[in-house]
C-alpha positions as a LaTeX table, in Angstrom:
\begin{tabular}{lrrr}
\hline
Residue & $x$ (\AA) & $y$ (\AA) & $z$ (\AA) \\
\hline
Met1 & $-5.36$ & $-17.15$ & $-17.75$ \\
Val2 & $-6.79$ & $-15.76$ & $-20.98$ \\
Asp3 & $-4.76$ & $-12.87$ & $-22.33$ \\
Arg4 & $-6.73$ & $-9.77$ & $-23.26$ \\
Val5 & $-4.39$ & $-8.67$ & $-26.07$ \\
Gly6 & $-5.55$ & $-10.88$ & $-28.93$ \\
Ala7 & $-2.83$ & $-13.16$ & $-30.21$ \\
Trp8 & $-0.79$ & $-12.93$ & $-27.03$ \\
Arg9 & $-1.08$ & $-15.85$ & $-24.68$ \\
Arg10 & 0.56 & $-16.32$ & $-21.32$ \\
Arg11 & 1.67 & $-19.44$ & $-19.63$ \\
Arg12 & 0.80 & $-19.87$ & $-15.99$ \\
Val13 & 3.00 & $-18.09$ & $-13.48$ \\
Leu14 & 5.49 & $-20.62$ & $-12.20$ \\
Ala15 & 5.34 & $-20.69$ & $-8.44$ \\
Gly16 & 7.41 & $-22.74$ & $-6.06$ \\
Met17 & 8.33 & $-22.75$ & $-2.42$ \\
Met18 & 11.93 & $-23.61$ & $-1.75$ \\
Gly19 & 13.90 & $-22.77$ & 1.33 \\
Gly20 & 11.19 & $-20.28$ & 2.32 \\
Ala21 & 11.25 & $-18.59$ & $-1.09$ \\
Ala22 & 8.55 & $-18.33$ & $-3.72$ \\
Thr23 & 9.80 & $-17.90$ & $-7.28$ \\
Leu24 & 7.35 & $-16.45$ & $-9.76$ \\
Ala25 & 8.00 & $-16.24$ & $-13.49$ \\
Ala26 & 6.16 & $-16.26$ & $-16.77$ \\
Pro27 & 8.61 & $-16.81$ & $-19.64$ \\
Gly28 & 6.96 & $-18.18$ & $-22.75$ \\
Leu29 & 4.85 & $-16.16$ & $-25.11$ \\
Leu30 & 3.96 & $-17.05$ & $-28.68$ \\
Arg31 & 5.78 & $-14.05$ & $-30.10$ \\
Ala32 & 8.10 & $-11.28$ & $-28.95$ \\
Ala33 & 8.78 & $-13.43$ & $-25.92$ \\
Pro34 & 11.54 & $-12.33$ & $-23.57$ \\
Ser35 & 14.41 & $-14.76$ & $-23.77$ \\
Gly36 & 17.78 & $-15.52$ & $-22.28$ \\
Lys37 & 18.88 & $-15.55$ & $-18.68$ \\
Pro38 & 16.09 & $-14.31$ & $-16.35$ \\
Val39 & 16.44 & $-11.00$ & $-14.57$ \\
Arg40 & 16.10 & $-11.98$ & $-10.93$ \\
Val41 & 14.23 & $-9.48$ & $-8.76$ \\
Gly42 & 14.34 & $-10.14$ & $-5.03$ \\
Gly43 & 12.10 & $-8.90$ & $-2.26$ \\
Thr44 & 10.22 & $-9.78$ & 0.90 \\
Leu45 & 6.61 & $-9.50$ & 1.97 \\
Ser46 & 4.95 & $-10.17$ & 5.31 \\
Leu47 & 3.39 & $-13.45$ & 4.25 \\
Thr48 & 2.96 & $-14.36$ & 7.94 \\
Gly49 & 2.59 & $-12.25$ & 11.07 \\
Phe50 & 0.26 & $-9.37$ & 11.88 \\
Leu51 & 0.77 & $-7.66$ & 8.48 \\
Ala52 & $-0.03$ & $-10.76$ & 6.43 \\
Gln53 & $-3.66$ & $-9.84$ & 5.67 \\
Thr54 & $-2.52$ & $-6.78$ & 3.75 \\
Ala55 & 0.77 & $-8.12$ & 2.38 \\
Met56 & $-1.19$ & $-10.85$ & 0.57 \\
Leu57 & $-2.70$ & $-8.10$ & $-1.60$ \\
His58 & 0.80 & $-7.02$ & $-2.58$ \\
Lys59 & 1.74 & $-10.60$ & $-3.46$ \\
Ile60 & $-1.23$ & $-10.99$ & $-5.79$ \\
Ala61 & $-0.44$ & $-7.66$ & $-7.43$ \\
Ser62 & 3.15 & $-8.79$ & $-7.97$ \\
Glu63 & 2.01 & $-11.98$ & $-9.69$ \\
Ile64 & $-0.14$ & $-9.92$ & $-12.05$ \\
Met65 & 2.65 & $-7.49$ & $-12.86$ \\
Ile66 & 5.24 & $-10.19$ & $-13.55$ \\
Glu67 & 2.82 & $-11.68$ & $-16.05$ \\
Glu68 & 2.22 & $-8.22$ & $-17.52$ \\
Ile69 & 5.92 & $-7.40$ & $-17.87$ \\
Asn70 & 6.79 & $-10.78$ & $-19.34$ \\
Gly71 & 3.77 & $-10.41$ & $-21.62$ \\
Arg72 & 5.45 & $-7.36$ & $-23.11$ \\
Asn73 & 9.20 & $-7.85$ & $-23.45$ \\
Gly74 & 10.41 & $-8.49$ & $-19.92$ \\
Leu75 & 13.27 & $-6.34$ & $-18.69$ \\
Leu76 & 15.76 & $-5.58$ & $-21.46$ \\
Gly77 & 14.24 & $-8.41$ & $-23.46$ \\
Arg78 & 14.83 & $-10.94$ & $-20.68$ \\
Pro79 & 12.15 & $-12.70$ & $-18.58$ \\
Val80 & 11.58 & $-11.61$ & $-15.00$ \\
Glu81 & 11.92 & $-14.04$ & $-12.11$ \\
Tyr82 & 10.71 & $-12.88$ & $-8.69$ \\
Val83 & 12.47 & $-14.34$ & $-5.65$ \\
Leu84 & 10.06 & $-13.67$ & $-2.81$ \\
Leu85 & 10.84 & $-14.33$ & 0.87 \\
Asp86 & 8.66 & $-14.10$ & 3.98 \\
Asp87 & 9.84 & $-11.43$ & 6.44 \\
Gln88 & 7.20 & $-12.56$ & 8.98 \\
Ser89 & 6.16 & $-8.91$ & 9.62 \\
Lys90 & 9.48 & $-8.42$ & 11.47 \\
Pro91 & 11.95 & $-5.67$ & 10.47 \\
Glu92 & 14.93 & $-7.66$ & 11.76 \\
Val93 & 13.95 & $-10.61$ & 9.58 \\
Ala94 & 13.51 & $-8.33$ & 6.56 \\
Arg95 & 17.00 & $-6.96$ & 7.13 \\
Ser96 & 18.56 & $-10.42$ & 7.17 \\
Leu97 & 16.62 & $-11.58$ & 4.13 \\
Tyr98 & 17.62 & $-8.62$ & 1.98 \\
Glu99 & 21.22 & $-9.30$ & 2.92 \\
Lys100 & 20.67 & $-12.89$ & 1.75 \\
Leu101 & 18.97 & $-11.84$ & $-1.47$ \\
Ile102 & 21.86 & $-9.58$ & $-2.43$ \\
Thr103 & 24.87 & $-11.60$ & $-1.23$ \\
Val104 & 23.74 & $-15.24$ & $-1.40$ \\
Asp105 & 20.93 & $-15.35$ & $-3.97$ \\
Lys106 & 22.72 & $-12.63$ & $-5.97$ \\
Val107 & 19.54 & $-11.14$ & $-7.40$ \\
Asp108 & 19.96 & $-8.50$ & $-10.09$ \\
Leu109 & 17.48 & $-6.04$ & $-8.61$ \\
Ile110 & 15.39 & $-5.65$ & $-5.45$ \\
Gln111 & 11.90 & $-4.42$ & $-4.69$ \\
Gly112 & 10.77 & $-3.02$ & $-1.35$ \\
Pro113 & 8.68 & $-4.92$ & 1.21 \\
Tyr114 & 5.32 & $-3.89$ & 2.68 \\
Ala115 & 5.06 & $-1.41$ & 5.57 \\
Thr116 & 7.34 & 1.25 & 6.99 \\
Ala117 & 9.33 & $-0.73$ & 9.56 \\
Pro118 & 10.39 & $-3.55$ & 7.17 \\
Ile119 & 11.07 & $-0.95$ & 4.47 \\
Leu120 & 13.40 & 1.04 & 6.71 \\
Ala121 & 15.22 & $-2.17$ & 7.66 \\
Ala122 & 15.57 & $-3.19$ & 4.01 \\
Met123 & 16.64 & 0.29 & 2.97 \\
Gly124 & 19.71 & 0.14 & 5.18 \\
Val125 & 20.81 & $-3.02$ & 3.39 \\
Ala126 & 20.05 & $-1.53$ & $-0.02$ \\
Gln127 & 22.15 & 1.52 & 0.81 \\
Arg128 & 25.09 & $-0.60$ & 1.94 \\
Tyr129 & 25.19 & $-2.32$ & $-1.44$ \\
Gly130 & 24.11 & 0.66 & $-3.58$ \\
Lys131 & 20.89 & $-1.01$ & $-4.76$ \\
Val132 & 17.89 & 0.87 & $-6.09$ \\
Met133 & 14.84 & 0.15 & $-3.92$ \\
Ile134 & 11.34 & 1.09 & $-5.02$ \\
Gln135 & 8.75 & 0.87 & $-2.24$ \\
Ser136 & 5.04 & 1.61 & $-2.04$ \\
Ser137 & 4.12 & 1.89 & 1.62 \\
Met138 & 6.73 & 3.80 & 3.61 \\
Gly139 & 4.64 & 6.40 & 5.37 \\
Ile140 & 7.44 & 8.62 & 6.76 \\
Pro141 & 9.04 & 10.25 & 3.71 \\
Lys142 & 11.59 & 12.26 & 5.71 \\
Leu143 & 13.21 & 8.98 & 6.78 \\
Gln144 & 13.80 & 8.04 & 3.15 \\
Thr145 & 17.19 & 9.73 & 3.08 \\
Tyr146 & 18.84 & 7.15 & 0.82 \\
Asp147 & 19.12 & 8.71 & $-2.65$ \\
Arg148 & 18.42 & 5.44 & $-4.50$ \\
Ala149 & 15.16 & 4.77 & $-2.68$ \\
Phe150 & 12.04 & 5.79 & $-4.61$ \\
Pro151 & 8.34 & 5.89 & $-3.59$ \\
Ala152 & 5.70 & 4.26 & $-5.78$ \\
Thr153 & 2.73 & 5.73 & $-3.89$ \\
Pro154 & 1.92 & 9.48 & $-3.94$ \\
Phe155 & 2.23 & 10.22 & $-0.23$ \\
Gly156 & 4.00 & 13.51 & $-0.95$ \\
Ser157 & 6.87 & 14.71 & 1.21 \\
Glu158 & 4.74 & 15.75 & 4.24 \\
Pro159 & 1.78 & 13.36 & 4.61 \\
Asp160 & 1.57 & 14.17 & 8.33 \\
Val161 & 0.45 & 17.66 & 7.24 \\
Thr162 & $-1.32$ & 17.11 & 3.94 \\
Tyr163 & $-3.40$ & 14.07 & 4.86 \\
Pro164 & $-4.78$ & 15.31 & 8.20 \\
Asn165 & $-5.97$ & 18.41 & 6.38 \\
Val166 & $-7.72$ & 16.33 & 3.74 \\
Ile167 & $-9.55$ & 14.57 & 6.59 \\
Leu168 & $-10.36$ & 17.82 & 8.37 \\
Asp169 & $-11.65$ & 19.37 & 5.15 \\
Ala170 & $-13.99$ & 16.41 & 4.69 \\
Met171 & $-15.19$ & 16.59 & 8.31 \\
Ala172 & $-15.94$ & 20.28 & 7.92 \\
Thr173 & $-18.75$ & 19.33 & 5.50 \\
Phe174 & $-20.58$ & 17.23 & 8.11 \\
Pro175 & $-23.95$ & 18.65 & 9.25 \\
Ala176 & $-22.36$ & 18.90 & 12.70 \\
Pro177 & $-18.57$ & 19.15 & 12.23 \\
Pro178 & $-16.68$ & 17.33 & 14.99 \\
Lys179 & $-15.44$ & 19.47 & 17.86 \\
Ser180 & $-13.54$ & 16.67 & 19.62 \\
Met181 & $-11.46$ & 13.73 & 18.45 \\
Val182 & $-9.95$ & 10.64 & 20.08 \\
Ile183 & $-6.70$ & 9.56 & 18.47 \\
Leu184 & $-5.65$ & 5.94 & 18.93 \\
Thr185 & $-2.60$ & 4.54 & 17.21 \\
Ser186 & $-0.38$ & 1.53 & 16.89 \\
Lys187 & 3.24 & 2.13 & 17.88 \\
Phe188 & 4.16 & 1.16 & 14.33 \\
Pro189 & 6.42 & 4.01 & 13.09 \\
Ser190 & 4.30 & 5.36 & 10.23 \\
Ala191 & 1.08 & 5.12 & 12.24 \\
Gln192 & 2.61 & 7.08 & 15.14 \\
Phe193 & 3.95 & 9.65 & 12.69 \\
Met194 & 0.54 & 10.18 & 11.13 \\
Ala195 & $-1.24$ & 10.20 & 14.50 \\
Leu196 & 0.97 & 13.00 & 15.80 \\
Gly197 & 0.35 & 14.90 & 12.57 \\
Met198 & $-3.40$ & 14.42 & 12.94 \\
Lys199 & $-3.28$ & 15.70 & 16.52 \\
Ala200 & $-1.27$ & 18.78 & 15.57 \\
Gln201 & $-3.46$ & 19.72 & 12.60 \\
Ala202 & $-6.72$ & 19.06 & 14.47 \\
Glu203 & $-5.69$ & 21.30 & 17.36 \\
Lys204 & $-4.66$ & 24.02 & 14.88 \\
Arg205 & $-8.25$ & 24.00 & 13.63 \\
Gly206 & $-9.74$ & 24.11 & 17.09 \\
Val207 & $-10.72$ & 20.41 & 17.29 \\
Lys208 & $-9.97$ & 19.20 & 20.82 \\
Val209 & $-8.14$ & 15.91 & 21.38 \\
Pro210 & $-9.21$ & 14.79 & 24.89 \\
Leu211 & $-7.62$ & 11.35 & 24.50 \\
Tyr212 & $-4.44$ & 10.25 & 22.68 \\
Leu213 & $-3.52$ & 6.58 & 23.14 \\
Glu214 & $-0.87$ & 4.25 & 21.73 \\
Tyr215 & $-0.84$ & 0.45 & 21.71 \\
Glu216 & 1.68 & $-2.22$ & 20.74 \\
Ser217 & 1.67 & $-3.20$ & 17.06 \\
Gly218 & $-0.19$ & $-6.44$ & 16.51 \\
Asn219 & $-2.24$ & $-6.03$ & 19.71 \\
Arg220 & $-5.29$ & $-8.30$ & 19.85 \\
Asp221 & $-6.94$ & $-7.26$ & 23.13 \\
Phe222 & $-8.66$ & $-3.88$ & 22.88 \\
Gly223 & $-11.02$ & $-4.24$ & 25.85 \\
Ala224 & $-9.39$ & $-1.66$ & 28.15 \\
Ile225 & $-8.71$ & 0.72 & 25.27 \\
Ala226 & $-12.34$ & 0.48 & 24.13 \\
Ala227 & $-13.52$ & 1.41 & 27.62 \\
Arg228 & $-11.44$ & 4.59 & 27.56 \\
Ile229 & $-12.72$ & 5.51 & 24.09 \\
Lys230 & $-16.31$ & 5.06 & 25.24 \\
Glu231 & $-15.65$ & 7.20 & 28.32 \\
Ala232 & $-14.15$ & 10.01 & 26.21 \\
Asn233 & $-17.17$ & 9.86 & 23.84 \\
Ala234 & $-15.60$ & 12.22 & 21.30 \\
Asp235 & $-17.27$ & 13.31 & 18.08 \\
Phe236 & $-14.66$ & 11.54 & 15.94 \\
Leu237 & $-12.38$ & 8.54 & 16.34 \\
Trp238 & $-9.11$ & 8.44 & 14.36 \\
Val239 & $-7.30$ & 5.08 & 14.42 \\
Gly240 & $-3.71$ & 4.53 & 13.28 \\
Ser241 & $-4.31$ & 0.85 & 12.61 \\
Leu242 & $-2.68$ & $-1.85$ & 10.53 \\
Gly243 & $-4.03$ & $-5.23$ & 9.47 \\
Leu244 & $-6.92$ & $-6.53$ & 11.56 \\
Glu245 & $-6.47$ & $-4.10$ & 14.44 \\
Ser246 & $-9.45$ & $-1.95$ & 13.41 \\
Asn247 & $-11.74$ & $-4.99$ & 13.28 \\
Leu248 & $-10.66$ & $-6.05$ & 16.75 \\
Leu249 & $-11.11$ & $-2.54$ & 18.15 \\
Leu250 & $-14.60$ & $-2.09$ & 16.70 \\
Glu251 & $-15.60$ & $-5.51$ & 18.01 \\
Ala252 & $-14.41$ & $-4.50$ & 21.49 \\
Leu253 & $-16.40$ & $-1.26$ & 21.28 \\
Arg254 & $-19.52$ & $-3.18$ & 20.20 \\
Lys255 & $-19.24$ & $-5.42$ & 23.26 \\
Leu256 & $-19.47$ & $-2.24$ & 25.32 \\
Asp257 & $-22.59$ & $-1.19$ & 23.38 \\
Tyr258 & $-20.70$ & 1.76 & 21.95 \\
Lys259 & $-20.42$ & 2.81 & 18.32 \\
Pro260 & $-18.16$ & 5.72 & 17.35 \\
Lys261 & $-20.06$ & 8.64 & 15.88 \\
Asn262 & $-17.62$ & 8.80 & 12.95 \\
His263 & $-14.38$ & 6.87 & 12.61 \\
Phe264 & $-11.30$ & 6.87 & 10.37 \\
His265 & $-8.78$ & 4.03 & 9.96 \\
Leu266 & $-5.30$ & 4.56 & 8.55 \\
Tyr267 & $-3.93$ & 1.30 & 7.08 \\
Pro268 & $-6.38$ & $-1.52$ & 7.93 \\
Ala269 & $-6.75$ & $-4.77$ & 6.01 \\
Pro270 & $-9.36$ & $-3.39$ & 3.59 \\
Gly271 & $-11.40$ & $-6.54$ & 3.00 \\
Pro272 & $-12.14$ & $-7.57$ & 6.60 \\
Leu273 & $-13.13$ & $-4.03$ & 7.56 \\
Ala274 & $-15.39$ & $-3.54$ & 4.53 \\
Val275 & $-17.38$ & $-6.75$ & 4.99 \\
Ser276 & $-17.70$ & $-6.42$ & 8.77 \\
Ala277 & $-20.98$ & $-5.07$ & 10.15 \\
Asp278 & $-18.87$ & $-2.93$ & 12.48 \\
Gly279 & $-17.19$ & $-1.30$ & 9.49 \\
Asp280 & $-20.30$ & 0.35 & 8.03 \\
Lys281 & $-19.59$ & 4.02 & 7.21 \\
Ala282 & $-15.94$ & 3.62 & 8.28 \\
Leu283 & $-13.55$ & 6.06 & 6.64 \\
Cys284 & $-10.09$ & 5.09 & 5.44 \\
Ser285 & $-7.02$ & 6.34 & 3.62 \\
Thr286 & $-6.63$ & 5.59 & $-0.08$ \\
Phe287 & $-5.09$ & 6.83 & $-3.33$ \\
Ile288 & $-7.21$ & 4.94 & $-5.86$ \\
Glu289 & $-10.26$ & 2.65 & $-6.01$ \\
Pro290 & $-11.84$ & 0.80 & $-8.97$ \\
Asp291 & $-14.38$ & 3.45 & $-9.97$ \\
Glu292 & $-14.28$ & 6.42 & $-12.31$ \\
Pro293 & $-12.34$ & 8.56 & $-12.86$ \\
Phe294 & $-9.64$ & 6.04 & $-11.94$ \\
Met295 & $-10.91$ & 3.19 & $-14.12$ \\
Ser296 & $-10.15$ & 5.25 & $-17.22$ \\
Arg297 & $-6.44$ & 5.25 & $-16.48$ \\
Pro298 & $-4.40$ & 3.10 & $-18.90$ \\
Gly299 & $-4.44$ & $-0.57$ & $-17.91$ \\
Met300 & $-6.63$ & $-0.09$ & $-14.84$ \\
Lys301 & $-9.63$ & $-2.08$ & $-16.09$ \\
Arg302 & $-7.48$ & $-5.01$ & $-17.18$ \\
Ile303 & $-5.42$ & $-5.10$ & $-13.99$ \\
Ala304 & $-8.53$ & $-4.73$ & $-11.80$ \\
Ala305 & $-10.18$ & $-7.69$ & $-13.58$ \\
Glu306 & $-7.07$ & $-9.85$ & $-13.24$ \\
Tyr307 & $-6.76$ & $-8.93$ & $-9.57$ \\
Lys308 & $-10.38$ & $-9.84$ & $-8.89$ \\
Glu309 & $-9.87$ & $-13.26$ & $-10.49$ \\
Lys310 & $-6.72$ & $-14.03$ & $-8.52$ \\
Ala311 & $-8.06$ & $-12.64$ & $-5.24$ \\
Ala312 & $-11.22$ & $-14.75$ & $-5.55$ \\
Lys313 & $-9.11$ & $-17.87$ & $-6.14$ \\
Ala314 & $-7.11$ & $-16.98$ & $-3.02$ \\
Asn315 & $-10.40$ & $-16.75$ & $-1.05$ \\
Leu316 & $-9.81$ & $-13.16$ & 0.01 \\
Pro317 & $-12.87$ & $-11.68$ & 1.74 \\
Tyr318 & $-12.82$ & $-8.61$ & $-0.53$ \\
Pro319 & $-11.49$ & $-9.50$ & $-4.00$ \\
Thr320 & $-11.56$ & $-5.91$ & $-5.26$ \\
Ile321 & $-8.37$ & $-4.02$ & $-6.10$ \\
Asp322 & $-7.57$ & $-1.09$ & $-3.83$ \\
Ala323 & $-4.78$ & 1.35 & $-3.04$ \\
Gln324 & $-2.70$ & $-1.30$ & $-1.25$ \\
Ala325 & $-2.57$ & $-3.63$ & $-4.24$ \\
Cys326 & $-2.12$ & $-0.68$ & $-6.60$ \\
Gly327 & 0.96 & 0.36 & $-4.65$ \\
Met328 & 2.68 & $-2.87$ & $-5.67$ \\
Val329 & 1.40 & $-2.51$ & $-9.24$ \\
Ala330 & 3.06 & 0.92 & $-9.34$ \\
Glu331 & 6.32 & $-0.51$ & $-7.92$ \\
Trp332 & 6.63 & $-2.88$ & $-10.85$ \\
Gln333 & 5.54 & $-0.25$ & $-13.37$ \\
Ile334 & 8.28 & 2.07 & $-12.14$ \\
Leu335 & 10.90 & $-0.67$ & $-12.14$ \\
Glu336 & 9.98 & $-1.74$ & $-15.68$ \\
Ala337 & 10.07 & 1.83 & $-17.00$ \\
Ala338 & 13.36 & 2.65 & $-15.27$ \\
Val339 & 15.27 & $-0.48$ & $-16.31$ \\
Asn340 & 14.11 & $-0.33$ & $-19.91$ \\
Gly341 & 14.45 & 3.45 & $-20.01$ \\
Ala342 & 17.99 & 3.34 & $-18.67$ \\
Gly343 & 18.79 & 0.35 & $-20.87$ \\
Ser344 & 20.67 & $-1.18$ & $-17.97$ \\
Leu345 & 20.49 & $-3.29$ & $-14.82$ \\
Glu346 & 23.08 & $-1.08$ & $-13.16$ \\
Asp347 & 21.56 & 0.56 & $-10.09$ \\
Glu348 & 23.41 & 3.84 & $-10.62$ \\
Lys349 & 21.99 & 4.25 & $-14.14$ \\
Ile350 & 18.48 & 3.21 & $-13.07$ \\
Ala351 & 18.47 & 5.79 & $-10.24$ \\
Ala352 & 19.76 & 8.53 & $-12.54$ \\
Trp353 & 17.02 & 7.79 & $-15.07$ \\
Leu354 & 14.27 & 7.98 & $-12.43$ \\
Arg355 & 15.44 & 11.35 & $-11.15$ \\
Lys356 & 15.18 & 12.80 & $-14.66$ \\
Asn357 & 11.96 & 11.21 & $-15.88$ \\
Arg358 & 8.29 & 10.83 & $-15.01$ \\
Val359 & 6.65 & 7.41 & $-15.07$ \\
Asp360 & 3.09 & 6.54 & $-16.02$ \\
Thr361 & 1.65 & 4.43 & $-13.20$ \\
Ile362 & $-1.75$ & 3.21 & $-12.11$ \\
Tyr363 & $-1.76$ & 6.23 & $-9.76$ \\
Gly364 & $-1.05$ & 8.66 & $-12.59$ \\
Lys365 & 2.27 & 10.26 & $-13.50$ \\
Ala366 & 4.95 & 9.81 & $-10.84$ \\
Arg367 & 7.89 & 12.15 & $-10.42$ \\
Phe368 & 10.90 & 11.79 & $-8.16$ \\
Asp369 & 12.44 & 15.24 & $-8.09$ \\
Gly370 & 10.96 & 16.52 & $-4.82$ \\
Pro371 & 12.17 & 16.19 & $-1.22$ \\
Tyr372 & 13.23 & 12.62 & $-0.38$ \\
Asn373 & 12.63 & 11.66 & $-4.05$ \\
His374 & 8.89 & 12.30 & $-3.58$ \\
Gly375 & 6.45 & 13.98 & $-5.92$ \\
Asp376 & 2.97 & 15.38 & $-5.39$ \\
Ala377 & 0.60 & 14.27 & $-2.63$ \\
Ala378 & $-2.62$ & 12.65 & $-3.85$ \\
Gln379 & $-4.41$ & 11.43 & $-0.73$ \\
Leu380 & $-8.08$ & 10.49 & $-0.88$ \\
Ile381 & $-10.67$ & 9.26 & 1.60 \\
Lys382 & $-12.84$ & 6.22 & 1.01 \\
Gln383 & $-15.86$ & 5.03 & 2.99 \\
Val384 & $-17.57$ & 1.69 & 3.47 \\
Gln385 & $-21.01$ & 1.93 & 1.87 \\
Asn386 & $-23.03$ & $-1.26$ & 1.40 \\
Lys387 & $-19.92$ & $-3.32$ & 2.23 \\
Glu388 & $-17.88$ & $-1.70$ & $-0.55$ \\
Trp389 & $-15.16$ & 0.91 & $-0.35$ \\
Lys390 & $-16.03$ & 4.05 & $-2.31$ \\
Val391 & $-13.95$ & 7.20 & $-2.74$ \\
Val392 & $-15.88$ & 10.03 & $-1.10$ \\
Trp393 & $-13.35$ & 12.86 & $-0.81$ \\
Pro394 & $-12.29$ & 15.16 & $-2.41$ \\
Lys395 & $-15.81$ & 15.31 & $-3.78$ \\
Glu396 & $-14.68$ & 15.96 & $-7.37$ \\
Leu397 & $-12.99$ & 12.53 & $-7.31$ \\
Ala398 & $-15.82$ & 10.70 & $-5.54$ \\
Ala399 & $-17.21$ & 7.58 & $-7.19$ \\
Pro400 & $-20.15$ & 8.36 & $-9.49$ \\
Gly401 & $-23.33$ & 8.94 & $-7.49$ \\
Val402 & $-21.50$ & 8.57 & $-4.15$ \\
Lys403 & $-21.33$ & 11.13 & $-1.36$ \\
Leu404 & $-19.59$ & 11.25 & 2.00 \\
Ile405 & $-22.02$ & 10.12 & 4.70 \\
Ala406 & $-21.72$ & 11.37 & 8.27 \\
Ser407 & $-22.77$ & 8.73 & 10.81 \\
\hline
\end{tabular}
C-alpha cells in the first residue's frame, strides 16, 4: 500500500491464521519505526455466523488502524500485534475466547467484539481480570456497568429515547406524516431494547403501533411475518434487524406484492441493503458517512480511501466506509490515545486517563464522563438513494444536495 505521508512507507500487514487466530501487524517503517517487543492486543469478531456480514467491516477497519498506529509510533514506541479470534456470532464462544486471550495468549490489552450480546459476554471476562475494554457497538448503555468499559460510538446514555425521537422528528417532515407503525425486531438484546423504545416514543407522539413482533436472531424465513406486516398495512415499518435480516424480510414482502410505504432498519449489513432493489429509499441508523461535513474531519479522507481499497479487494458489495467500520476506527483511536496518554499498558492507568480526557476520533471528540462512561448522543439517519447511503437527517448534517425522500 502506498503511504500518503511522503517519506513514510508501510510494509504489508502480516496476516496469518493459526489455531483459529489471525495475527495482524505492521512493524517496519523507514524512520521513527516502533521497535521492541510487540504490544499484543486481543479481541474477537464474528467472522462466521449471522453477524459475519457486518463484522467483516470491523475487521477491515482494524487492519487499517493497525497500519495507521504502527505508521506513527505504535503504542509506547512498540509495534502493535492484533490477535483476532472468531466468536462465530455466539456470546458463549466470545466469553471463552476472551478468557483464552487473557489467560493463555496473555495479551497486553483487549478490544471489544462486534454487537451487544458478544460484548456483554466479553465484558464479564474483562471485569473479572480488570481489563479495559473499548467497544463500538453495544446498544444498551445502561448494561455497561463495568467502570473500565468505554464506548467508541456516540450512542449517548439513553439511545432508546434519543434515537426514536430523531426518527420521529424526521417522519414529521413527510408530506403525510405516518399515523401508524409496525415494529418488527430481532430478539437480539440491543434490537429489542431499541424496539421497545421506539414503541414507547411513537405512542407518546400519537403514532399507533397496531403490530409489534419479535423473531429469533438469525432467522431466515420471513414468509409468515411478511404476511402479518402486509395485513397490518401501517404507514411506517420499523425493523430491529441485524446482518442480512432486512434483505430477507424485504424479499419476503416483495413475494407478497407488498412494499412498505416507508421503512427503517436498525443495524443491517449496509452493503447488501444498499445495492438491493428492495432497499431503495430504505432508512437506517448511522453516526457518520463519507460526505461533508464528515469528510473534513482529520484523517477521514485518508481512512475512507484506504477502506475502499481494502473492501474492494475483499469483494464486499458496498466498499464504502460507513458508521459500522468507523466504530472500529474509533476503538483503535481511543486505545492509541489512552495508552500513549497514560504512558502505560496498565489497565488502571488507561481507564483513569480516559475518564479525565477527551479523545479526537473519526466521530468527533469523545468524552467518557457521563452515565455508564458515555458522552453525547449523535445519532443520524441515512437513506438509500441511487444505491448509495446518504445522510438525510438532521437536515443540517445531510449530504450536500441531498434531502430526505418519503416513499
